[in-house]
KESE-486652 format. One record per residue: residue number from 0; x, y, z of N, C-alpha, C in turn. Coordinates in nm, 4 decimals. Layout:
N
dodo / nxx / nyy / nzz / caxx / cayy / cazz / cxx / cyy / czz
NUM / X / Y / Z / X / Y / Z / X / Y / Z;
...
//
This chain:
117
dodo / nxx / nyy / nzz / caxx / cayy / cazz / cxx / cyy / czz
0 / -11.9635 / 7.3801 / -23.2297 / -11.8095 / 7.2744 / -23.2109 / -11.7818 / 7.2364 / -23.3326;
1 / -11.8880 / 7.2570 / -23.4388 / -11.8527 / 7.2105 / -23.5826 / -11.8120 / 7.2985 / -23.6548;
2 / -11.8423 / 7.4081 / -23.6148 / -11.8067 / 7.5431 / -23.7178 / -11.6442 / 7.5613 / -23.6245;
3 / -11.6133 / 7.5597 / -23.5021 / -11.4630 / 7.5642 / -23.4840 / -11.3877 / 7.4849 / -23.5146;
4 / -11.4542 / 7.3740 / -23.5568 / -11.3919 / 7.2050 / -23.5893 / -11.3278 / 7.2759 / -23.7609;
5 / -11.4297 / 7.3017 / -23.8271 / -11.4280 / 7.3153 / -23.9496 / -11.3122 / 7.4552 / -23.9539;
6 / -11.3130 / 7.5408 / -23.9454 / -11.2529 / 7.6459 / -23.9438 / -11.1083 / 7.6168 / -23.8954;
7 / -11.0485 / 7.5383 / -23.8064 / -10.9430 / 7.5222 / -23.7662 / -10.8594 / 7.4416 / -23.8906;
8 / -10.9560 / 7.2846 / -23.9068 / -10.9090 / 7.2162 / -24.0200 / -10.8695 / 7.2926 / -24.1521;
9 / -10.9799 / 7.4008 / -24.1483 / -10.8961 / 7.4755 / -24.2728 / -10.7914 / 7.5583 / -24.2654;
10 / -10.7725 / 7.6316 / -24.1341 / -10.6413 / 7.6894 / -24.0783 / -10.5402 / 7.6170 / -24.0828;
11 / -10.5415 / 7.4819 / -24.0508 / -10.4182 / 7.3723 / -24.0897 / -10.3737 / 7.3806 / -24.1814;
12 / -10.5406 / 7.3350 / -24.2744 / -10.4533 / 7.3028 / -24.4341 / -10.4393 / 7.4411 / -24.5058;
13 / -10.4352 / 7.5559 / -24.4771 / -10.3540 / 7.6874 / -24.5267 / -10.2253 / 7.6675 / -24.4624;
14 / -10.2197 / 7.6297 / -24.3633 / -10.0601 / 7.6316 / -24.2913 / -9.9872 / 7.5714 / -24.4025;
15 / -10.0768 / 7.4642 / -24.3831 / -9.9822 / 7.3764 / -24.5175 / -9.9558 / 7.3812 / -24.6110;
16 / -10.0259 / 7.4117 / -24.6917 / -9.9751 / 7.4847 / -24.7938 / -9.8736 / 7.6189 / -24.8288;
17 / -9.8841 / 7.6938 / -24.7321 / -9.7678 / 7.7634 / -24.7132 / -9.6606 / 7.7673 / -24.6311;
18 / -9.7073 / 7.6855 / -24.5921 / -9.5546 / 7.5911 / -24.4962 / -9.4794 / 7.5234 / -24.6418;
19 / -9.5489 / 7.4751 / -24.6867 / -9.5295 / 7.3551 / -24.7897 / -9.4218 / 7.4584 / -24.9042;
20 / -9.4712 / 7.5710 / -24.9674 / -9.4122 / 7.6786 / -25.0215 / -9.2904 / 7.7069 / -24.9529;
21 / -9.2713 / 7.7200 / -24.8175 / -9.1463 / 7.7504 / -24.7550 / -9.0454 / 7.6554 / -24.7642;
22 / -9.1002 / 7.5550 / -24.7157 / -8.9794 / 7.4366 / -24.7455 / -8.9787 / 7.4249 / -24.8838;
23 / -9.0552 / 7.4168 / -25.0169 / -8.9998 / 7.4569 / -25.0998 / -8.9059 / 7.5435 / -25.2030;
24 / -8.9022 / 7.6472 / -25.1253 / -8.8179 / 7.7694 / -25.1131 / -8.6682 / 7.7488 / -25.0932;
25 / -8.6748 / 7.6579 / -24.9273 / -8.5690 / 7.6379 / -24.8912 / -8.5106 / 7.5585 / -24.9553;
26 / -8.5695 / 7.4115 / -25.0376 / -8.5194 / 7.3239 / -25.0963 / -8.4469 / 7.3645 / -25.2415;
27 / -8.5378 / 7.4910 / -25.3309 / -8.4543 / 7.4995 / -25.4235 / -8.3438 / 7.5891 / -25.4025;
28 / -8.3315 / 7.6628 / -25.2742 / -8.2426 / 7.7964 / -25.2097 / -8.1203 / 7.6468 / -25.2301;
29 / -8.1330 / 7.5238 / -25.2024 / -8.0030 / 7.4927 / -25.1733 / -7.9807 / 7.4537 / -25.3200;
30 / -8.0469 / 7.4250 / -25.3950 / -8.0072 / 7.3745 / -25.5524 / -7.9447 / 7.4589 / -25.5843;
31 / -7.9759 / 7.5994 / -25.6055 / -7.9272 / 7.6836 / -25.6578 / -7.8261 / 7.7442 / -25.5649;
32 / -7.7928 / 7.7487 / -25.4913 / -7.6719 / 7.7114 / -25.4061 / -7.5302 / 7.6212 / -25.4448;
33 / -7.6138 / 7.4799 / -25.5161 / -7.4882 / 7.4283 / -25.5634 / -7.4646 / 7.4494 / -25.6804;
34 / -7.5035 / 7.4983 / -25.7406 / -7.5026 / 7.5868 / -25.8325 / -7.3802 / 7.6855 / -25.8677;
35 / -7.4001 / 7.7270 / -25.7374 / -7.2955 / 7.8636 / -25.7560 / -7.3544 / 7.9708 / -25.7602;
36 / -7.5005 / 8.0064 / -25.7216 / -7.5122 / 8.1428 / -25.7182 / -7.4626 / 8.2356 / -25.6005;
37 / -7.4363 / 8.3466 / -25.6273 / -7.4237 / 8.4294 / -25.4998 / -7.4409 / 8.3859 / -25.3680;
38 / -7.3598 / 8.4172 / -25.2890 / -7.3953 / 8.4015 / -25.1407 / -7.5065 / 8.5325 / -25.0940;
39 / -7.4790 / 8.6245 / -25.1428 / -7.5406 / 8.7156 / -25.0993 / -7.7405 / 8.7026 / -25.1499;
40 / -7.7278 / 8.6806 / -25.2859 / -7.8926 / 8.5925 / -25.3206 / -7.9014 / 8.4789 / -25.2668;
41 / -7.8271 / 8.4100 / -25.1998 / -7.8835 / 8.2440 / -25.1351 / -7.9237 / 8.3417 / -25.0238;
42 / -7.8352 / 8.4088 / -24.8807 / -7.9197 / 8.4571 / -24.8398 / -8.0238 / 8.5578 / -24.8041;
43 / -8.0626 / 8.5950 / -24.9254 / -8.1788 / 8.6833 / -24.9418 / -8.2792 / 8.6109 / -24.9354;
44 / -8.2555 / 8.5180 / -25.0654 / -8.4090 / 8.4122 / -25.0478 / -8.4163 / 8.2940 / -24.9021;
45 / -8.3144 / 8.2914 / -24.8462 / -8.3403 / 8.1886 / -24.7179 / -8.4407 / 8.2700 / -24.6272;
46 / -8.3685 / 8.4402 / -24.6034 / -8.4080 / 8.5012 / -24.5119 / -8.5874 / 8.5246 / -24.5416;
47 / -8.6074 / 8.5164 / -24.6817 / -8.7534 / 8.5428 / -24.7250 / -8.8316 / 8.4401 / -24.7184;
48 / -8.7665 / 8.2748 / -24.7071 / -8.8348 / 8.1639 / -24.6469 / -8.8603 / 8.1525 / -24.5536;
49 / -8.7788 / 8.2131 / -24.4736 / -8.7687 / 8.2108 / -24.2967 / -8.8875 / 8.3445 / -24.2483;
50 / -8.9091 / 8.3990 / -24.3343 / -8.9835 / 8.5229 / -24.3053 / -9.1634 / 8.4690 / -24.3272;
51 / -9.1373 / 8.4130 / -24.4285 / -9.2634 / 8.3564 / -24.5166 / -9.3229 / 8.2425 / -24.4106;
52 / -9.2319 / 8.1375 / -24.3673 / -9.2823 / 8.0459 / -24.2327 / -9.3314 / 8.1427 / -24.1517;
53 / -9.2783 / 8.2200 / -24.0595 / -9.2768 / 8.2746 / -23.9516 / -9.4093 / 8.3482 / -23.9395;
54 / -9.4044 / 8.4477 / -24.0595 / -9.5389 / 8.5392 / -24.0811 / -9.6846 / 8.3971 / -24.0677;
55 / -9.6521 / 8.2876 / -24.1733 / -9.7872 / 8.1844 / -24.1718 / -9.8000 / 8.1286 / -24.0142;
56 / -9.7074 / 8.0904 / -23.9724 / -9.6825 / 8.0756 / -23.8360 / -9.8032 / 8.1344 / -23.7376;
57 / -9.7367 / 8.2711 / -23.7369 / -9.8100 / 8.3804 / -23.6465 / -9.9519 / 8.3590 / -23.7292;
58 / -9.9884 / 8.3644 / -23.7939 / -10.1290 / 8.3580 / -23.8916 / -10.2117 / 8.2801 / -23.8284;
59 / -10.1819 / 8.1818 / -23.8021 / -10.2099 / 8.0255 / -23.7623 / -10.2681 / 8.0294 / -23.6705;
60 / -10.1945 / 8.1050 / -23.5805 / -10.1816 / 8.0705 / -23.4052 / -10.2583 / 8.1913 / -23.3765;
61 / -10.3143 / 8.3310 / -23.4423 / -10.3985 / 8.4209 / -23.4526 / -10.5225 / 8.3586 / -23.5217;
62 / -10.5546 / 8.2818 / -23.6160 / -10.6619 / 8.2678 / -23.6543 / -10.7538 / 8.1201 / -23.5588;
63 / -10.5895 / 8.0605 / -23.5118 / -10.6831 / 7.9709 / -23.3738 / -10.7278 / 8.0248 / -23.2341;
64 / -10.6413 / 8.1107 / -23.2188 / -10.7035 / 8.1504 / -23.1032 / -10.8104 / 8.2312 / -23.1060;
65 / -10.8221 / 8.3104 / -23.2317 / -10.9737 / 8.4106 / -23.2310 / -11.1014 / 8.2758 / -23.2071;
66 / -11.0379 / 8.1904 / -23.3544 / -11.1852 / 8.0665 / -23.3200 / -11.2130 / 7.9995 / -23.2059;
67 / -11.0960 / 7.9803 / -23.1041 / -11.1421 / 7.9137 / -22.9787 / -11.1638 / 8.0531 / -22.9106;
68 / -11.1621 / 8.1532 / -22.9256 / -11.2344 / 8.2654 / -22.8309 / -11.3697 / 8.2607 / -22.8637;
69 / -11.3913 / 8.3134 / -22.9840 / -11.5263 / 8.2530 / -23.0313 / -11.6414 / 8.1679 / -23.0170;
70 / -11.5404 / 8.0640 / -23.0274 / -11.6360 / 7.9237 / -22.9498 / -11.6926 / 7.9666 / -22.8494;
71 / -11.5673 / 7.9725 / -22.7143 / -11.5509 / 7.9897 / -22.5661 / -11.7041 / 8.1442 / -22.5772;
72 / -11.7031 / 8.1943 / -22.6000 / -11.8139 / 8.2991 / -22.6599 / -11.8927 / 8.2503 / -22.6611;
73 / -11.9559 / 8.1668 / -22.7570 / -12.0495 / 8.1073 / -22.8298 / -12.0986 / 8.0301 / -22.7145;
74 / -12.0409 / 7.9634 / -22.6373 / -12.0566 / 7.8753 / -22.5039 / -12.1049 / 8.0028 / -22.3761;
75 / -12.0585 / 8.1180 / -22.3972 / -12.1474 / 8.1298 / -22.3118 / -12.3079 / 8.2410 / -22.3392;
76 / -12.2560 / 8.2351 / -22.4740 / -12.3912 / 8.2655 / -22.4909 / -12.4861 / 8.2087 / -22.4922;
77 / -12.4713 / 8.0831 / -22.5514 / -12.5742 / 7.9394 / -22.4971 / -12.6203 / 7.9000 / -22.3718;
78 / -12.5384 / 7.9869 / -22.3123 / -12.5109 / 7.9170 / -22.1216 / -12.5692 / 8.0814 / -22.0582;
79 / -12.6414 / 8.1709 / -22.0619 / -12.6687 / 8.2712 / -22.0055 / -12.6262 / 8.2580 / -21.8566;
80 / -12.6850 / 8.0789 / -21.7891 / -12.7202 / 8.1096 / -21.6611 / -12.5424 / 8.0642 / -21.5976;
81 / -12.4985 / 8.0449 / -21.6932 / -12.3276 / 8.0328 / -21.6485 / -12.2519 / 8.1876 / -21.6079;
82 / -12.1801 / 8.1431 / -21.4788 / -12.1275 / 8.2819 / -21.4365 / -12.0000 / 8.2432 / -21.5136;
83 / -11.9105 / 8.3105 / -21.4459 / -11.7564 / 8.3468 / -21.5195 / -11.6840 / 8.2045 / -21.4650;
84 / -11.7227 / 8.2125 / -21.3198 / -11.6233 / 8.1265 / -21.2338 / -11.6817 / 7.9929 / -21.3077;
85 / -11.8020 / 7.9569 / -21.3106 / -11.8799 / 7.8256 / -21.3928 / -11.7884 / 7.8085 / -21.5297;
86 / -11.7977 / 7.8963 / -21.6161 / -11.6828 / 7.9029 / -21.7360 / -11.5480 / 7.8364 / -21.7048;
87 / -11.5033 / 7.9156 / -21.5865 / -11.3136 / 7.8495 / -21.5416 / -11.3753 / 7.7105 / -21.5134;
88 / -11.4516 / 7.6680 / -21.4424 / -11.4302 / 7.5230 / -21.3509 / -11.4470 / 7.4735 / -21.5293;
89 / -11.5827 / 7.4976 / -21.5827 / -11.5615 / 7.4290 / -21.7187 / -11.4595 / 7.3915 / -21.7746;
90 / -11.3707 / 7.4994 / -21.8351 / -11.2527 / 7.4562 / -21.8638 / -11.1457 / 7.4004 / -21.8189;
91 / -11.1360 / 7.4155 / -21.6908 / -11.0579 / 7.2957 / -21.6301 / -11.0636 / 7.1616 / -21.6131;
92 / -11.2791 / 7.1586 / -21.6126 / -11.3083 / 7.0254 / -21.6757 / -11.2485 / 6.9511 / -21.7479;
93 / -11.2231 / 7.0388 / -21.8913 / -11.2147 / 6.9969 / -22.0088 / -11.0819 / 6.9802 / -22.0213;
94 / -11.0077 / 7.0616 / -21.9384 / -10.8448 / 6.9890 / -21.9436 / -10.8104 / 6.8761 / -21.8749;
95 / -10.9101 / 6.8318 / -21.7942 / -10.8805 / 6.6747 / -21.6742 / -10.9858 / 6.6018 / -21.7603;
96 / -11.0889 / 6.6164 / -21.8056 / -11.1756 / 6.5050 / -21.8361 / -11.2973 / 6.5281 / -21.9176;
97 / -11.2523 / 6.5419 / -22.0487 / -11.3190 / 6.5850 / -22.1406 / -11.4691 / 6.5569 / -22.1994;
98 / -11.4552 / 6.4277 / -22.1935 / -11.5957 / 6.3449 / -22.1439 / -11.7014 / 6.3642 / -22.0531;
99 / -11.6715 / 6.4107 / -21.9300 / -11.7542 / 6.4418 / -21.8480 / -11.8063 / 6.6244 / -21.8900;
100 / -11.7031 / 6.7083 / -21.9510 / -11.7473 / 6.8289 / -21.9797 / -11.8430 / 6.8207 / -22.0843;
101 / -11.8417 / 6.7404 / -22.1902 / -11.9301 / 6.7208 / -22.2872 / -12.0442 / 6.6609 / -22.2586;
102 / -12.0799 / 6.5788 / -22.1889 / -12.2090 / 6.5654 / -22.1097 / -12.2582 / 6.6462 / -22.0075;
103 / -12.1725 / 6.6904 / -21.9169 / -12.2756 / 6.7313 / -21.8125 / -12.2946 / 6.9577 / -21.8825;
104 / -12.2240 / 6.9670 / -22.0106 / -12.2383 / 7.1041 / -22.0344 / -12.3179 / 7.1246 / -22.1492;
105 / -12.2573 / 7.0388 / -22.2976 / -12.2924 / 7.0284 / -22.4060 / -12.4350 / 6.9878 / -22.3875;
106 / -12.4937 / 6.8692 / -22.3448 / -12.6087 / 6.8290 / -22.3843 / -12.7338 / 6.9108 / -22.3567;
107 / -12.7194 / 6.9381 / -22.2159 / -12.7972 / 7.0442 / -22.1742 / -12.8202 / 7.1774 / -22.2489;
108 / -12.7322 / 7.2218 / -22.3140 / -12.7340 / 7.3554 / -22.4284 / -12.8496 / 7.2992 / -22.5048;
109 / -12.8123 / 7.1658 / -22.5784 / -12.9174 / 7.1255 / -22.7200 / -13.0210 / 7.1323 / -22.6770;
110 / -13.0600 / 7.0997 / -22.5385 / -13.2194 / 7.0222 / -22.4956 / -13.2505 / 7.1532 / -22.4611;
111 / -13.1916 / 7.2861 / -22.4089 / -13.2697 / 7.3943 / -22.3531 / -13.2733 / 7.4905 / -22.4849;
112 / -13.1931 / 7.4905 / -22.6133 / -13.1922 / 7.5410 / -22.7070 / -13.3641 / 7.5166 / -22.7642;
113 / -13.3603 / 7.3836 / -22.8347 / -13.4723 / 7.3064 / -22.8394 / -13.6230 / 7.3347 / -22.7413;
114 / -13.6099 / 7.3841 / -22.6453 / -13.7181 / 7.3861 / -22.5474 / -13.7166 / 7.2932 / -22.5188;
115 / -13.6641 / 7.1353 / -22.4753 / -13.6695 / 6.9999 / -22.4439 / -13.6224 / 7.0148 / -22.3165;
116 / -13.6532 / 7.0393 / -22.2008 / -13.5503 / 7.0132 / -22.0410 / -13.5858 / 6.8539 / -22.0213;
//
């Protein structure tokens, strides 16, 4: 859980930095538009800003999706006795009752990994 949370936090921080650059690009585009720069140049700069933001958002979605996939795969490795239907039930429980899944699935995992049942 810690690795997933830290990687997601770093991904969001990087998204914020690059997204902030796109916002600054938009701000400066508005400034130079008032000065009277050619509309074609303004359109090109705005297109680059939108492209930068879209690629940044796509990278965030792919990164967080991959981290979530790895997290789920790690859970399956830690609990080899769980079947796919158990994993599906656990995912549904997580969506409806997060506290119960933490108690019923993660605590036994740490106990069985340490050899203390």
